[in-house]
C-alpha positions, 0 to 999 in steps of 0.5 A: 800596579799603582794606587793613583796617589801621585808622588810628584810632578815632572817636566817635559824636557824633550819630545822626539818623533821616532816613526809612529812613536815618540821618545819622551825625556822628563826632568824628574825630581832627584829623589825619583831618579836616584832610585830609578833603574833601566826597565822600571815602570813609572806612571806618567799622567797615569800611563805606565811607561818603561824607563829606557835611559837615565841621566842625573835629573832626567828619565827617558821613556818611549810611547808607541802608536797605541799609547799615543792614540789612547792617551794625552801624551802625544799632546804634550809640549816642552815645559808641560808638567806631568803627574808621576807615580812609581809602582806600589811596593809589596809592603806599601799602603794602598791609599788610593785604589787598584790602578793598572796604568793602562789608560782606557781613553781620554776625557775633556774637562767640561766645566770648572766650578769653584767654591772657595778653595774647592773645585768641582770638575765635570768631564765629558767621556765616551759612553763606553767609559761612563758605563763603567762608572758609578757615584762614589766609585773610583776613577783615575784621571791623569794618574790621580785616584779620585772619587766620582760625585755624579755619573751620567751617560757621557759625563761625570764629576769630581770634587777636588780638595786644595791639596790635590790641586796643589800637588797634581797637574789638575790645578793647572787645567782649564775647560777643554783640557784633555785628560787620561781616564782609567776606569776601575778594574773591578767595574770592567770585570763586572761589566764583562760578567754581566753584559748590558744590552743596548737599552741599558738593562742587564741581559740576565734580568 
């Protein structure tokens, strides 16, 4: 379980094909590697992966075919930066929202509107994901817990403060960039319990 509060950034050091999977080695801040153990979970751009090898300053992970199909990890290149978060400690503060690290799919940055130091971003997403979003609700973008400003049938917007732009990879993104999306788990359960018909109304109306 994660919160979507990014702890730091790592840098892609090495990408190696391994059949339909990839081995991903990241250069990681030492304060994370010093506390890492084999088998630990780490959210990389919001995708929960397992530590399979540890070296000083580096952690190695493996991403399978399903992960590559649902996330942007397969689009990474050496020297790209990624957002990092370790799992929530039992005595930790839940400052974001409940994030599983199970990416639902990807979205594409549609527009970037600047207002001084602030930025409003619009994202295009599959309608199935947009259906699980509401204005003022939570969404995870590349592992970052954010609040939805507007929600439309196949897109949504967020407002980014300078701090978020400075400590995460969103400040480096451009129009057309692909990002990982995880919708709020609460919205998924509500949708499961109250199915929506093709005309957009609740079946139990």
